[in-house]
N, C-alpha and C positions, 0 to 999 in steps of 0.2 A: 121804465121806471117813472114813480110817482112824484110828485112833484112836493117839494118841502118847504115847510115853512114853518120859519123858525122865529124867536124871540128873543133879547136879548133886552138888559138890562145893561145903562148904557147908564156912567160915572166921570164926568168928564174930572171932574175933583178941581187941582187948584194948580198953578203955574201951567211948566210947557204939558203938564195933562190936557191941558183943554186942547191941544197943537198936537199934541202926537195923535192922542184918540182921534182925533179930525181924519189925521194920514191913514191912520192904521183903517177906517168904515170905508176911506177914497177905497182905499186896496181889496178890501174888502169885497168890495161893491163893483170894482173892476170882475176878480173873479168869478160872481157869480153872474155876471154880464157874459163870460165864457162859456159857461156852465149851463149857463140858461136852467139849472135844476132847483132850485131854489130861491127862497125869498128870507131879510132878517129884517123882521120888524124891534124895531130899537125902541126903548123905552126909558125916555132920561129920569135918573134920579138926582136930584141935587147933594152932593156934600158934597164937606171939605170944611177948612181953614177958614178959607175964604166965607163959607154960609154958616157959617158958630160968626164970623166975629159983623158978619150981618143979623143972624138970628138967633143968634144964644144958643142953637144944637150945629151938632155935628153934621147929620142927616134930615130932612128934609122927613116929616112927619110921618109916617105908618113906611117911611123905605126901606128896612132895614126885613121889613115882611115883604114888600113888593119886589126886594128884589130876587126873591126864591120863587115868585110865580113865572119867571122867566125859563127860560129854556138854560139862559147864562147870566155871565155877568160881563160887562167889561170895564175896566177901570182905567184913566189913565195915569193918574198920580195921587196922592192923597200929602197933606203939609206944608205948613207955611212955619219955617221957623222961628218966625216971628212971632207967632198966635197960639197959643199955649191954652192946657187947660189950668185949674187954678192950681193944680200938684205940680208943676211946673212940666209935664209932659205934651206932646206934641199931638197933635189931633187925627186920630188915626182910628174912626167906625168902620173903617174894610178891616180892623182885626177880630171888630162884635161879628161880621157877617162871618170871616172865618170860621170863629168858636158857633153863631148859629148853626148854620149849615154843613160843621164839620169839616169844614174843605184840609182833609190829615196832607193828601199828599201834594208838597208842594214842588211842582217838574220844575229844576231849571237848567235848560239845554246850554251846550255851553262850545262852541264851534268854531274853528279857522275858515276865515272867508280868505279867497287873495282880494293881492293889492289894498289890506288893513292892515293898520299896523305890526310888526314881530315884535310883541317882546323879547321872548325871549330866541337867542338864536342860531339853538338848531335844526337843519334841514330838515325835521321831524313835526316843526312848530304846527305847519302848514296840515297835517295829519290829524290835527285833534280832536275828538270828535267825541264828547264826556256827555249826559247829565245826571245832576245835585239832584236829589230824589233828599227832600227836605220836608220832614215832621214838622206840619202848620197848626193843628193846632194845642200843644203839647210841650214839652222837652219846659225850657227855663218861662217861653211864652203862655206859657200859661196862668202865671203872676204879669204879664201887661197888664201895669197899671188899669187901662182902660176896661180891666175885667174888674175891679176894685177885691183883689186877693190876698193881694201883703199884707205881712201885719207893721202896721205901721207906728214905732212909737219915739218920742224927745232923743231917744239915744239910741235905734238901728231900729234897719228895715230890713222886713226877710221875704223872699223871697224862695217861690216852689216848684222845685223842678218836678215834671211830672211825669210819668211813664208809666202807660197800661196796657194790659195785653190785650183789650177786645182792641186796639188802634194802632199798635204796635203789632197786627200779625197782620193788619189789610194794612198796612201800608210797605209791611217785605212781600206779602203777598204783592203790591204792588207793584216794588222795586220788580222781583223777580220775571213777572210777567210782562213789564217794560223790557227788561233782561233776553228773554224767550222773542219778543216783536223783533226787536233791534238785531239780536241774532237772527229769525227768518229774512232778515234785508241784509247779511254781512258783514252783522257788528262782532264786538270779539266773545257773548255770551260770555258776559263776565260783570258779576255783583260785587260790590266790595260797601260791609259793614266798618266803617265810623265811627268811632266812640269813644269812652275813656274809660273801658268797662277794667285798668287796672288800678282806677282810686276809689269808680264812684258804685255805689251795688246796683243805684240804676242803671247805668250804664251796663253793669253784668246783664243787669234783667233783657238790657235792648237784645244786647246780643244773644244771651241766651235763648231767647225766642226769636232771631236770625235761624239757630242755628238748627228750631225743631221747624221753622216752615223750609227751612232749603229741603230736607226730605220730602216735600213735595214735588221738587224742582231738578232730578236727580241730572239734568242734562244743563245744568246755567254751572258754572265757573263761582267758588267761593274765593272771596279776599275779605283780608282784614286790615283795617290803619286804625292806629291812634290818630285823635283831631292833628294834636302838633306834629307827627311826624307826615297825616297827610297834607299838611297846609304845606310843609316842605317837600312832598312830593310831587306837589300842583305846580312846582315851580320847578324842579329839578325835573321830570318824567310823565307830564299828564298826560303822552298820546299814550301811554300805559292802560287809564282805565275806559271804562264802557259805562256803567252804571253808579252809581254812588252812593246810599241811601243812610242817612244822618239823624240823626234830633235836632231840634228847629233849631237852635242857636247856631250851633256850630255848621248847620247850613245854610241858617244868612249867613254867616262871616266867610265859609270856601265860597261859596256862588260867586258874592264878589268880588273874590281876590281870582278868582277863574276866569272872569267875565273877564280883567281888567289883563289877563295872561293872551287872550283871543282878539286882544283892541279896545274895551272900555265897555263902561257897561249903559251902549247905543244899542249894541248888540243882545242886551242880556233882558229876553222875554222869558214868561212863567206862568205857568199855568199852575192853579190849588185847585184841587180836584176831591171831592166828597163820593159821597153815594145817588146823591139826587140831583146835585148841579157842581158847578164847575167855576171861579172866577178866574179870567186871563186879563193881564196886566204887566206891563214894562218891570221890571224891577228894579230900577232906577224912581230916584226921586221927584219931587217937582222944579229942583233949580230954580230959584227966584230970582236967583242972575242972570239968568235968560230967558226969561221968561217974558212971549209977545214979540221978542225980537226973532224968529224965525232963524234962530241958530239951533235950536235940538236936532238930535237924532231922532229921525219918528221910526230906526229899522226895528228896533226893540218892539217895542208898539205892533208894529205889521206881521212883524212874526210870531206874536201874540196872536196875531187876528189867526193866524194859518193855525194855531194849535188848540183854538175858539174853533174851527170850521173842525177838525183833524176829531176835536171831541163829540159835536153836533152831529157829524158823520155814525162816529158807535151809537151815541143817544136814539137816533133813528134811523137809524142801517140806510144812509142811502148813500149811494156811493160821488153822486156831485158832487157835495160837499169835501169830499175828502179829496175830490180831484180838484177844487178850488184853493184846499190849504198846499196840496202839492205844485200848483201852479205859481203859489206864491214866497213856497220854498225856492221855485225853481227860478223863480225871473231874482232873488234877492242874491242870487248865487250865480248868473247869467250879469247880471247885474255891475255885480264887483268881479268878475272874471273880465269883462270884459273895460271896465275901466270909466263906466254910464254912472255911478251912483257913487261921490266925495264927499260925503258929509263934512262939515265943520268943521265936530266933533275928530277927527283923523287930519283934520288940517289943508281937508279939502273948502272945497269953493259950491259947494250948494248948501243950500237951509231948507231950513223942515218941506216946505213945498213944495221943490225942485225934485227932493229927493224921493216925496210920496209921488208925486206926479209922473216921476221917469217907471219906479216900481211899473204905477199902475199901467202906465202906456210897455211896459215889456207884457206884462200878462196878459191885456186886449193883443198884443200880436201873436199868442198864439192860440187867438181862437180864430 
């Protein structure tokens, strides 16, 4: 197998983003050392609220273009609530990266692990394993303030919810292929379309395209839910779902709800995938109340690192990269099963560095 050299634009960002990004890099390096089949060249880019406060810019000059020159982008966290643009919104250059590189497929895995807080009493709570696929360039976020697309007057503000055929077709195909992949690994082979098609024409359009694309994937079962009912079902019976595909704002809300059901945002990994590149980040924020205190749970960032290796493996057709991703996922599973990782977020006694160090140690033990 040929050795693979990969490049990653690294935006550590703000708050705990710095610490969890470093933690992810530590564990990815452990996986690299075990597989010995790839290298990663990290290319730092400064961006975020702290950078904005120092310079008046939310990303370094040329940073947006530079981010897309690498094979992938890894982000820690962006934003600090006390530092905002003049319009009152928080610093968010990563939303421009989504738009610029059309990172339409927001992948949010949701999985129960042993010895983590169980928010639901059912014995089935330990079997939760689903993915929320959030369209990440359109929907209501099409009008995010950073894009300057809102109609603003002194009397009213109008934000546009956009659903386009081209992006939605790609999103649904991505969802069906993801369900196919999970089915081949023992999953349910179910894709559920979540919308509000009973009220909004845009959502009826979203569902009609889902039905059109479904004809290409006859071996994947289709499900439907309105977003309010889906929120209820993520509490009542989340174990019934496999892959859920939905609009941007709906996915933003539902994925946080689902993360809470399996323990918290410290487990919420995320990939935002486009046709030519992808961005990986923990779905949580910058948590300025605990920044610099070694209290952040780095597992969401670490699992995002595993998603990044899986993506790079597909991009470069290199098996050592997917092996590295599997080693990280296996290490997190084993660490929780044997109670070797006990994040402060879950009432444990291990800070950021101890958690990442233990996971890296488990990865190295597989070598």
